[in-house]
Structure formats: structure tokens, C-alpha cells
C-alpha positions in Angstrom: -20.7 2.8 -2.3 -18.3 4.1 0.3 -15.6 2.1 2.0 -16.5 0.8 5.4 -14.1 0.5 8.4 -14.1 -3.3 8.0 -12.8 -3.0 4.5 -10.1 -0.5 5.6 -9.0 -2.9 8.3 -8.7 -5.8 5.8 -6.6 -3.6 3.5 -4.4 -2.5 6.4 -3.8 -6.1 7.5 -2.9 -7.0 3.9 -0.4 -4.1 3.7 1.2 -5.2 7.0 1.5 -8.8 5.8 3.2 -7.6 2.5 5.6 -5.0 3.9 6.0 -5.9 7.6 5.8 -3.5 10.5 9.5 -2.6 10.5 9.4 -1.5 6.9 6.2 0.5 7.5 7.8 2.2 10.5 10.8 3.2 8.3 8.5 4.5 5.6 6.6 6.6 8.2 9.7 8.1 9.7 11.1 8.9 6.3 7.8 10.6 5.4 7.8 12.5 8.6 11.4 13.7 8.1 10.5 14.8 4.6 7.5 16.8 5.8 9.6 18.4 8.6 12.3 19.4 6.1 9.7 20.8 3.8 8.1 22.9 6.5 11.6 24.2 7.6 12.4 25.1 4.0 9.1 27.0 3.6 9.6 28.9 6.9 13.2 29.8 5.9 12.0 31.1 2.5 9.4 33.3 4.3 12.1 34.8 6.6 15.3 35.2 4.6 16.6 37.8 7.2 16.3 35.2 10.0 18.1 32.6 7.9 21.0 34.9 7.1 21.4 35.8 10.8 21.3 32.2 11.8 24.0 31.5 9.2 26.2 34.1 10.9 25.7 32.6 14.3 23.3 35.3 15.6 19.8 34.8 16.9 16.9 36.6 15.3 15.7 38.0 18.6 19.2 39.2 19.6 19.7 41.1 16.4 16.2 42.7 16.7 17.3 44.1 20.1 20.5 45.4 18.7 18.6 47.2 15.9 16.1 48.6 18.4 18.8 50.1 20.5 20.6 51.7 17.6 17.4 53.3 16.4 16.8 54.7 19.8 20.3 56.3 19.9 19.7 57.9 16.5 16.5 59.7 17.7 
């Protein structure tokens, strides 16, 4: 009782006839942008220190080097 590839092809053709290829392309790009934004928000939430440094205009790697050099001077 599964769906065969022929049935999927017919459904796809009907969807293209109803919406058109341009509208489907716009929907796909909007969906891709939403997923990209979601992934960025999740990675920012996991690394709040990195986000705060980026807000100040510093890079995460550059600040790590600065922290490492100050720690070496304290030893």
C-alpha cells in the first residue's frame, strides 16, 4: 500500500501546474533562508561568548589568542 514513484511524479506535476515553477522556486528559497537562519540562531545560542565578541567587532579566534597570551604572562 506504499506510494510508487509514478504516483509521486503525478502529484509533483499537479503541484507544478497549480503553483507554477516560479512560485515553487520562491517557496524553496524562503524555506532555505528560514532553515539557515534557524541554524545560525542555534549556533549563536550555543556560543554566547562568540556572539558577544562578534557584536564588539572582534573575532573569536583573535580574542582566544589574546587570552592565551595574557595567561602566559601571568604564569
